[in-house]
C-alpha positions as CSV (number, residue, x, y, z in Angstrom):
1,M,-32.9,-69.0,-4.6
2,A,-36.6,-68.5,-3.6
3,K,-39.2,-70.0,-5.9
4,Q,-42.0,-67.7,-7.1
5,V,-45.3,-68.6,-6.0
6,V,-48.2,-67.4,-8.2
7,P,-51.8,-68.7,-8.9
8,I,-52.3,-71.4,-11.4
9,E,-54.5,-69.1,-13.5
10,S,-51.6,-67.0,-14.4
11,E,-50.6,-68.1,-17.9
12,N,-48.5,-66.7,-20.5
13,I,-50.2,-65.4,-23.6
14,T,-49.0,-65.4,-27.2
15,I,-50.4,-63.3,-30.0
16,L,-50.6,-64.5,-33.7
17,E,-50.4,-61.7,-36.3
18,A,-53.0,-63.8,-38.2
19,F,-52.2,-62.9,-41.9
20,E,-49.3,-61.9,-44.1
21,W,-49.2,-59.4,-47.1
22,Y,-49.4,-61.9,-49.8
23,T,-52.2,-64.1,-48.3
24,P,-54.4,-65.2,-51.2
25,P,-57.0,-62.8,-52.2
26,D,-59.6,-65.3,-52.4
27,Q,-61.9,-64.0,-49.6
28,H,-61.6,-67.3,-47.6
29,H,-59.1,-66.1,-45.1
30,W,-61.7,-65.8,-42.3
31,Q,-62.8,-69.4,-43.0
32,R,-59.2,-70.4,-43.0
33,L,-58.5,-69.0,-39.5
34,T,-61.7,-70.5,-38.2
35,T,-60.6,-74.0,-39.3
36,S,-57.2,-73.4,-37.6
37,L,-58.5,-72.4,-34.3
38,P,-58.2,-75.7,-32.6
39,E,-54.6,-76.3,-33.7
40,L,-53.6,-72.8,-32.8
41,K,-55.2,-73.2,-29.3
42,N,-53.5,-76.6,-28.9
43,I,-49.9,-74.9,-29.4
44,G,-50.6,-72.1,-27.1
45,I,-51.9,-69.2,-29.2
46,D,-54.4,-67.1,-27.3
47,T,-54.9,-64.0,-29.1
48,L,-55.4,-63.3,-32.9
49,L,-54.4,-60.1,-34.4
50,L,-56.7,-59.8,-37.5
51,P,-55.8,-57.8,-40.7
52,P,-57.7,-54.5,-41.3
53,G,-60.8,-56.1,-42.6
54,C,-62.8,-52.9,-43.5
55,K,-63.7,-52.4,-47.1
56,A,-60.6,-51.4,-49.1
57,A,-60.0,-49.8,-52.5
58,S,-60.5,-53.1,-54.2
59,P,-61.2,-56.7,-53.5
60,R,-57.6,-57.5,-53.5
61,G,-56.8,-54.6,-51.0
62,N,-55.2,-55.6,-47.7
63,G,-57.2,-52.9,-46.0
64,Y,-54.5,-50.3,-45.4
65,D,-56.0,-48.8,-48.5
66,I,-59.1,-48.2,-46.4
67,Y,-62.4,-47.0,-48.0
68,D,-65.2,-47.5,-45.6
69,L,-64.8,-48.3,-41.9
70,Y,-68.3,-49.4,-41.5
71,D,-68.2,-52.0,-44.2
72,L,-66.8,-55.3,-42.8
73,G,-67.8,-57.3,-46.1
74,E,-71.5,-56.4,-45.8
75,F,-72.2,-54.2,-48.7
76,D,-71.6,-54.5,-52.5
77,Q,-68.9,-51.7,-52.7
78,K,-65.5,-51.3,-54.7
79,G,-66.2,-54.4,-56.7
80,S,-67.4,-56.9,-54.1
81,R,-69.4,-57.5,-51.1
82,S,-66.8,-59.5,-49.3
83,T,-63.3,-58.0,-48.5
84,K,-60.1,-59.7,-49.5
85,W,-60.5,-61.7,-46.1
86,G,-64.2,-62.8,-46.4
87,S,-67.6,-61.7,-45.8
88,K,-68.8,-60.1,-42.5
89,E,-70.8,-63.2,-41.6
90,E,-67.6,-65.3,-41.7
91,L,-65.8,-62.7,-39.8
92,L,-68.4,-62.9,-37.0
93,N,-68.4,-66.7,-37.0
94,L,-64.6,-66.6,-36.6
95,I,-64.8,-64.4,-33.6
96,E,-67.7,-66.5,-32.1
97,R,-65.7,-69.6,-32.7
98,A,-62.7,-68.0,-31.1
99,A,-64.5,-67.1,-28.0
100,E,-65.4,-70.8,-27.6
101,H,-61.9,-71.7,-27.5
102,D,-61.2,-68.9,-25.1
103,M,-59.2,-66.9,-27.6
104,H,-59.3,-63.1,-28.0
105,V,-59.4,-61.3,-31.2
106,Y,-58.0,-57.9,-32.0
107,W,-58.8,-55.7,-35.0
108,D,-56.1,-53.8,-36.9
109,A,-57.7,-50.2,-37.1
110,V,-56.4,-47.9,-40.0
111,L,-57.5,-44.4,-38.9
112,N,-55.2,-42.2,-40.7
113,H,-56.6,-41.8,-44.2
114,K,-59.2,-42.9,-46.6
115,A,-58.7,-44.2,-50.2
116,A,-60.8,-44.8,-53.4
117,A,-63.2,-41.8,-53.0
118,D,-66.6,-42.0,-54.7
119,Y,-66.1,-38.6,-56.4
120,K,-63.7,-35.7,-57.1
121,E,-63.8,-32.1,-55.8
122,S,-62.2,-29.0,-56.8
123,V,-59.9,-27.8,-54.0
124,R,-57.4,-25.1,-53.6
125,A,-54.1,-26.4,-52.4
126,V,-50.3,-25.9,-52.4
127,E,-47.8,-28.4,-53.1
128,V,-45.3,-29.2,-50.4
129,D,-41.8,-30.7,-50.6
130,G,-42.0,-34.4,-50.1
131,Q,-38.7,-34.4,-47.9
132,D,-39.8,-31.4,-45.8
133,R,-43.6,-31.2,-45.7
134,N,-43.3,-27.8,-43.9
135,M,-41.9,-26.3,-47.2
136,T,-44.3,-25.0,-49.7
137,I,-43.0,-25.3,-53.1
138,S,-45.9,-23.8,-55.3
139,K,-48.3,-21.1,-55.3
140,P,-52.0,-21.8,-54.3
141,Q,-53.7,-23.7,-57.2
142,K,-57.0,-25.3,-58.0
143,I,-56.7,-29.3,-58.1
144,E,-59.1,-31.9,-58.7
145,A,-58.9,-34.3,-55.8
146,W,-60.6,-37.7,-55.0
147,V,-61.9,-36.7,-51.7
148,G,-65.7,-37.3,-51.8
149,F,-67.0,-40.3,-50.0
150,D,-70.9,-40.8,-49.8
151,F,-70.7,-44.8,-49.6
152,P,-73.6,-45.6,-51.9
153,G,-73.6,-49.2,-51.2
154,R,-74.1,-48.8,-47.6
155,R,-76.8,-46.1,-47.8
156,G,-76.2,-44.6,-44.3
157,K,-76.5,-47.8,-42.5
158,H,-74.3,-47.9,-39.3
159,S,-73.3,-44.2,-39.8
160,R,-74.6,-41.3,-41.8
161,Q,-71.3,-39.5,-41.8
162,M,-70.2,-38.5,-45.3
163,Y,-67.0,-37.0,-46.1
164,N,-65.6,-34.2,-48.4
165,W,-62.5,-32.1,-48.7
166,H,-63.3,-30.3,-45.5
167,H,-62.6,-33.4,-43.6
168,F,-59.1,-33.9,-45.0
169,S,-55.8,-32.0,-44.8
170,G,-54.3,-33.0,-48.1
171,T,-53.9,-35.6,-50.7
172,D,-51.3,-37.1,-53.2
173,Y,-52.8,-36.8,-56.5
174,N,-54.2,-34.0,-58.8
175,A,-56.7,-35.7,-61.2
176,S,-56.8,-32.7,-63.5
177,T,-53.0,-32.9,-64.3
178,G,-52.3,-36.6,-63.5
179,K,-49.5,-35.4,-61.2
180,N,-48.5,-37.3,-58.0
181,A,-47.3,-35.1,-55.3
182,I,-48.2,-34.1,-51.8
183,Y,-50.9,-31.3,-51.6
184,K,-52.0,-29.4,-48.6
185,F,-55.5,-27.9,-48.9
186,E,-55.8,-24.2,-48.5
187,G,-56.7,-23.1,-45.0
188,K,-55.4,-26.4,-43.5
189,K,-52.4,-27.1,-41.4
190,W,-50.6,-30.3,-40.8
191,A,-51.0,-31.5,-37.3
192,E,-48.3,-30.6,-34.7
193,D,-48.8,-33.6,-32.4
194,V,-47.1,-36.2,-34.8
195,A,-43.6,-37.5,-35.7
196,K,-41.1,-34.9,-37.0
197,E,-39.7,-37.1,-39.7
198,L,-39.7,-35.3,-43.1
199,G,-40.4,-32.1,-41.3
200,N,-43.9,-33.2,-40.1
201,Y,-45.2,-36.8,-40.6
202,D,-48.8,-36.0,-40.5
203,Y,-49.3,-37.0,-44.1
204,L,-48.8,-40.6,-45.0
205,M,-50.8,-41.5,-48.0
206,F,-54.1,-41.2,-49.9
207,A,-56.8,-38.6,-48.4
208,D,-55.2,-37.6,-45.0
209,L,-57.9,-37.2,-42.3
210,D,-58.1,-33.9,-40.4
211,Y,-58.5,-34.7,-36.8
212,S,-59.1,-31.1,-36.1
213,N,-62.4,-31.3,-37.7
214,S,-64.9,-32.4,-35.0
215,E,-67.0,-34.5,-37.3
216,V,-63.8,-36.7,-38.1
217,R,-63.2,-37.1,-34.4
218,D,-66.8,-37.9,-33.5
219,D,-67.2,-40.4,-36.2
220,V,-63.9,-42.1,-35.4
221,K,-64.9,-42.5,-31.8
222,R,-68.3,-43.8,-32.7
223,W,-66.8,-46.3,-34.9
224,V,-64.3,-47.6,-32.1
225,E,-67.5,-48.2,-30.0
226,W,-69.3,-49.7,-32.8
227,I,-66.6,-52.2,-33.9
228,V,-66.3,-53.6,-30.4
229,R,-70.1,-53.8,-29.9
230,E,-70.7,-55.1,-33.6
231,T,-68.0,-57.8,-33.6
232,G,-67.1,-58.5,-30.1
233,V,-63.4,-57.9,-30.7
234,A,-61.3,-57.6,-27.3
235,G,-59.4,-54.5,-28.6
236,L,-57.6,-52.7,-31.4
237,R,-54.3,-52.6,-33.1
238,L,-54.0,-49.0,-34.0
239,D,-52.0,-48.6,-37.2
240,A,-49.3,-45.9,-37.9
241,V,-49.9,-43.8,-34.8
242,K,-47.0,-41.4,-35.4
243,H,-49.0,-39.8,-38.1
244,P,-52.5,-38.9,-37.1
245,E,-52.8,-36.0,-34.7
246,W,-55.5,-37.7,-32.5
247,T,-54.5,-39.2,-29.2
248,P,-55.2,-43.0,-28.9
249,A,-55.9,-42.5,-25.3
250,S,-59.2,-40.7,-26.3
251,I,-60.6,-44.0,-27.4
252,N,-61.2,-44.8,-23.7
253,F,-59.3,-48.0,-23.2
254,S,-57.6,-47.7,-19.8
255,D,-56.1,-51.2,-20.1
256,P,-52.9,-51.2,-22.2
257,N,-53.6,-54.7,-23.4
258,K,-56.9,-53.5,-25.0
259,S,-55.1,-51.2,-27.4
260,R,-51.9,-52.0,-29.1
261,A,-50.3,-49.6,-31.4
262,Q,-47.7,-49.4,-34.3
263,Y,-45.1,-46.5,-33.9
264,W,-42.6,-47.4,-36.4
265,R,-39.4,-45.8,-35.1
266,D,-36.3,-47.4,-33.7
267,S,-36.0,-45.2,-30.8
268,L,-36.6,-46.2,-27.1
269,E,-36.6,-42.6,-26.1
270,L,-39.4,-41.6,-28.7
271,L,-41.3,-44.7,-27.9
272,T,-41.2,-44.0,-24.2
273,A,-42.0,-40.5,-24.7
274,Y,-45.2,-41.6,-26.7
275,L,-46.3,-44.0,-24.0
276,Q,-46.0,-41.2,-21.5
277,H,-47.9,-38.9,-23.6
278,T,-50.7,-41.4,-23.8
279,K,-50.6,-42.1,-20.0
280,Y,-49.5,-45.6,-20.8
281,R,-52.9,-46.7,-21.9
282,L,-51.7,-48.7,-24.8
283,S,-49.0,-51.2,-25.7
284,L,-46.4,-50.4,-28.6
285,F,-44.7,-52.8,-30.9
286,D,-41.2,-53.1,-29.9
287,V,-39.4,-51.8,-33.0
288,P,-36.0,-51.4,-31.2
289,L,-36.1,-55.1,-30.4
290,A,-37.1,-56.0,-34.0
291,T,-34.2,-53.9,-35.4
292,S,-31.9,-55.3,-32.9
293,F,-32.7,-58.8,-34.3
294,A,-32.1,-57.5,-37.8
295,R,-28.9,-55.7,-37.0
296,L,-27.4,-58.7,-35.0
297,S,-28.6,-61.2,-37.5
298,L,-26.7,-59.5,-40.3
299,T,-23.5,-58.8,-38.4
300,R,-20.9,-61.4,-38.4
301,N,-19.8,-62.5,-35.0
302,S,-22.3,-60.0,-33.4
303,D,-22.7,-59.7,-29.6
304,L,-25.7,-61.4,-28.3
305,R,-25.3,-59.7,-24.9
306,K,-26.7,-56.6,-26.7
307,L,-30.0,-58.2,-27.8
308,L,-32.0,-56.3,-25.3
309,N,-30.2,-52.9,-25.2
310,K,-32.5,-50.0,-25.5
311,T,-35.6,-52.0,-26.1
312,L,-39.2,-51.6,-24.6
313,M,-38.9,-55.4,-23.6
314,K,-36.2,-54.4,-21.3
315,H,-37.1,-51.1,-20.0
316,R,-41.0,-51.1,-20.3
317,P,-42.2,-54.7,-20.6
318,Q,-45.7,-54.1,-19.5
319,N,-46.2,-51.8,-22.6
320,A,-44.2,-53.9,-25.1
321,V,-45.4,-56.2,-27.8
322,S,-42.3,-58.2,-28.8
323,L,-41.9,-59.2,-32.4
324,S,-39.4,-60.3,-35.2
325,L,-39.0,-58.6,-38.4
326,P,-38.0,-60.7,-41.5
327,I,-34.6,-61.8,-40.8
328,P,-32.2,-64.5,-42.1
329,P,-33.8,-67.9,-41.4
330,Q,-30.7,-69.0,-39.4
331,F,-31.3,-66.3,-36.7
332,K,-35.2,-66.8,-36.5
333,P,-34.9,-69.6,-33.8
334,L,-32.9,-67.1,-31.6
335,A,-35.3,-64.4,-32.0
336,Y,-38.3,-66.4,-31.3
337,A,-36.7,-68.2,-28.3
338,L,-36.1,-64.8,-26.8
339,I,-39.5,-63.3,-27.3
340,L,-41.4,-66.6,-26.2
341,L,-39.3,-67.9,-23.4
342,H,-37.7,-64.8,-21.6
343,R,-39.4,-63.3,-18.6
344,S,-39.4,-59.8,-19.9
345,S,-41.4,-60.7,-22.9
346,L,-45.1,-60.4,-21.8
347,H,-46.8,-60.0,-25.1
348,P,-44.9,-61.8,-27.8
349,C,-46.3,-61.7,-31.3
350,V,-45.7,-64.5,-33.8
351,F,-46.0,-63.9,-37.6
352,Y,-48.4,-65.9,-39.7
353,G,-45.9,-66.4,-42.4
354,D,-43.4,-67.9,-39.9
355,L,-46.0,-70.3,-38.7
356,Y,-47.5,-71.3,-42.1
357,G,-45.0,-70.2,-44.6
358,L,-45.0,-67.1,-46.9
359,R,-46.7,-66.9,-50.3
360,S,-45.1,-65.5,-53.4
361,A,-45.4,-61.9,-54.3
362,I,-45.9,-62.8,-57.9
363,D,-48.4,-65.5,-57.5
364,S,-49.9,-65.7,-53.9
365,S,-51.5,-69.0,-54.6
366,K,-48.1,-70.5,-54.5
367,P,-45.6,-70.7,-51.6
368,Q,-42.3,-68.9,-51.7
369,Y,-40.9,-69.7,-48.3
370,G,-41.5,-72.4,-46.0
371,V,-42.1,-72.3,-42.3
372,S,-39.4,-70.8,-40.0
373,C,-37.3,-72.4,-37.2
374,S,-37.0,-75.6,-39.2
375,G,-40.6,-76.3,-38.3
376,N,-40.0,-76.0,-34.5
377,L,-41.8,-72.7,-34.0
378,P,-44.9,-74.5,-32.6
379,L,-42.7,-76.2,-30.0
380,L,-41.2,-72.9,-28.9
381,I,-44.8,-71.4,-28.7
382,L,-46.1,-74.5,-26.7
383,A,-42.9,-74.3,-24.4
384,R,-43.9,-70.8,-23.5
385,K,-47.4,-71.9,-22.6
386,L,-46.4,-74.8,-20.6
387,H,-43.0,-74.1,-19.0
388,A,-41.7,-70.6,-19.2
389,Y,-42.7,-69.5,-15.8
390,G,-41.0,-68.3,-12.6
391,D,-38.0,-66.5,-11.5
392,Q,-35.4,-66.0,-14.1
393,V,-31.6,-66.5,-13.9
394,D,-29.7,-64.8,-16.7
395,Y,-26.4,-65.8,-18.2
396,F,-25.7,-63.1,-20.7
397,D,-22.0,-63.5,-20.0
398,A,-20.5,-64.5,-23.3
399,K,-20.5,-62.8,-26.8
400,N,-21.7,-65.5,-28.9
401,C,-23.6,-67.7,-26.4
402,V,-26.3,-66.5,-24.1
403,G,-28.8,-68.3,-21.8
404,W,-31.2,-68.2,-19.0
405,T,-33.3,-70.5,-16.8
406,R,-37.0,-70.1,-15.6
407,L,-37.3,-71.8,-12.2
408,G,-40.9,-72.8,-12.5
409,I,-43.8,-72.1,-10.2
410,E,-45.9,-73.7,-7.5
411,N,-49.6,-73.4,-6.9
412,K,-50.7,-72.8,-3.4
413,S,-54.3,-72.2,-3.2
414,N,-54.5,-71.2,0.4
415,N,-52.4,-71.2,3.6
416,K,-54.4,-74.1,5.2
417,Q,-53.8,-76.2,2.3
418,A,-50.1,-75.2,2.2
419,E,-49.7,-76.1,6.1
420,A,-51.3,-79.4,5.4
421,G,-49.1,-80.2,2.5
422,I,-51.9,-80.1,-0.1
423,G,-51.5,-78.0,-3.2
424,T,-47.7,-77.4,-3.2
425,K,-47.5,-79.4,-6.4
426,R,-45.0,-77.6,-8.9
427,S,-47.7,-76.4,-11.6
428,K,-45.2,-75.0,-14.2
429,Q,-41.8,-76.9,-14.4
430,G,-39.6,-74.2,-15.8
431,C,-37.1,-74.5,-18.6
432,A,-33.4,-73.7,-19.5
433,V,-32.4,-71.9,-22.8
434,L,-29.3,-71.4,-24.7
435,L,-28.7,-69.3,-27.8
436,S,-25.6,-69.4,-29.9
437,N,-24.7,-67.4,-33.1
438,S,-21.2,-69.1,-33.5
439,E,-20.4,-72.4,-35.4
440,K,-18.7,-73.5,-32.3
441,G,-21.7,-73.4,-30.2
442,G,-21.5,-72.9,-26.4
443,R,-21.8,-74.4,-22.9
444,K,-23.1,-73.1,-19.7
445,R,-23.5,-74.4,-16.1
446,M,-26.9,-73.0,-15.3
447,F,-29.0,-73.2,-12.1
448,V,-32.5,-74.6,-12.2
449,G,-33.1,-75.2,-8.4
450,K,-31.7,-77.4,-5.8
451,E,-34.9,-79.3,-5.4
452,R,-34.3,-80.5,-9.0
453,R,-31.1,-82.5,-8.2
454,G,-30.9,-85.9,-10.0
455,E,-33.5,-85.0,-12.7
456,E,-33.2,-85.5,-16.4
457,W,-33.8,-82.5,-18.5
458,T,-34.3,-83.0,-22.2
459,D,-33.8,-80.6,-25.2
460,L,-37.2,-80.0,-26.8
461,L,-35.4,-79.6,-30.1
462,A,-33.4,-82.8,-29.8
463,K,-35.1,-84.6,-32.7
464,E,-33.2,-82.6,-35.3
465,K,-30.0,-82.8,-33.2
466,Q,-29.8,-86.6,-32.8
467,G,-26.4,-88.1,-33.7
468,T,-24.7,-84.7,-33.4
469,E,-21.5,-84.9,-31.4
470,H,-20.8,-82.8,-28.3
471,V,-24.5,-82.1,-27.7
472,D,-26.0,-82.9,-24.4
473,V,-29.6,-83.8,-25.4
474,I,-30.3,-85.1,-21.9
475,V,-28.8,-83.2,-18.8
476,I,-28.6,-84.5,-15.3
477,I,-29.1,-81.8,-12.7
478,D,-26.3,-82.1,-10.1
479,D,-26.6,-81.8,-6.2
480,E,-26.4,-78.0,-6.3
481,G,-29.3,-77.7,-8.7
482,Y,-27.0,-76.9,-11.7
483,G,-27.0,-78.6,-15.1
484,K,-24.3,-78.4,-17.8
485,F,-26.2,-77.5,-21.0
486,A,-24.6,-77.3,-24.4
487,I,-25.5,-76.6,-28.1
488,D,-23.1,-77.6,-31.0
489,G,-23.1,-74.7,-33.5
490,Y,-25.5,-71.9,-34.4
491,G,-28.9,-72.3,-33.0
492,V,-31.1,-72.9,-30.0
493,G,-31.5,-75.3,-27.0
494,V,-34.5,-75.6,-24.9
495,W,-34.5,-78.1,-22.1
496,I,-37.4,-79.1,-19.7
497,S,-37.7,-81.6,-17.0
498,E,-39.0,-85.2,-17.4
499,A,-42.2,-84.3,-15.8
500,A,-42.7,-81.4,-18.2
501,T,-41.8,-83.5,-21.2
502,K,-44.9,-85.8,-20.2
503,E,-47.1,-82.7,-20.4
504,Q,-45.6,-81.5,-23.7
505,K,-46.1,-85.0,-25.1
506,E,-49.8,-84.9,-24.5
507,R,-50.3,-82.1,-26.9
508,S,-48.1,-83.7,-29.6
509,G,-49.4,-85.4,-32.7
510,A,-52.1,-82.7,-33.3
511,G,-52.2,-80.2,-36.1
512,L,-49.1,-77.9,-36.2
513,L,-47.4,-80.3,-33.7
């Protein structure tokens, strides 16, 4: 089998979603991330996906309750100068230090709505059915709506655009009666270019921005240019794109890696249609893959051969961000091994809570769950960075045990050097991976390359398996280039060559490793 030859500069990337919902609201998260940069870089994290760090409705708000796009922790508004995550100065320092470590930073952009208005306005509106937003269930009435935004703490700095009811389509609260319901403002229409769930999914929460208003469109486009210029972020993660009517392609990122978007629907057909609609100018989080993990992890004796069925990772990998939802701890190593080590996973995203542990919903200062994968997630991330390269041979041939091998790559800088036998050193050694969701485990004879005969390959996760019967921690590659790889019980095995093991050990003993 021919070996893939690519430049040494082509390296796998790994994204870290650098927060979790119950991150302590102590306004020190930017500082925490800055301190963690060396250890994250050491294990192979290249990209940080930051939370929505614009000023929220309160100092404890995660940012999805967004108040002011142009306040990054700079102005005294909504009870604090800093956001939940920290001050603007600390944010800029984080991004500067990340650049020094050759790491990219992406911003979570919440552009569907606004919350915590500065004043109320009287607006005529109709109430619509929450289960079918196209159905009006009341006569036109006057309501008191929190839709006035003049951002008094900012005083026009960065943007002079103010907001009133004309800039919104509807809201979810009538202050004059105290009633929570979905109200559509008189003379307004729900956007048509949105998901059709609940009849029409334009409205999501709070005061819903009306993108048919040119001032809204212009202000958001200005903000996109401003946030990149002001902070130096490499791109955006666009939140809830199935709700607003605006087209993300209009923000002018031609590279799909500059713009990653969340369209939360378990449908390959819908996600593919959306990508086509946006001319493939962005990447989407692979919701079908995440739900496949959830479904198979909760189904006894599930068929691992179906892991990639109807997923973006399989059918449109260049536009897929692969990720894992909260699933039973036992299945986490299988999910992460797939998204980190499989060739079709070009943009895997690791969850902060899986790497550092999850905080309690009751008291975020206390941990609730420990790190996932028995603490082996950093090893899997590093294995991706160092070893998961080259042509892939799949062994998705058994219901409860699947595997694959990556054959590694060689670096040939130019033809003259190649002819002279210079520069033909294997630069990335490759790996062999087995997944099992059966207590019986599994065995496979897998090909790693004829030129590897006689090599010893060691399971990266062997430390936790030492003393376990019927497990081949060390595999000797036979004369035909095959090894007999085995795991005992439910879990994952990742084997690398002796040469690759030396490279792995060079990074060990630091930080998360």
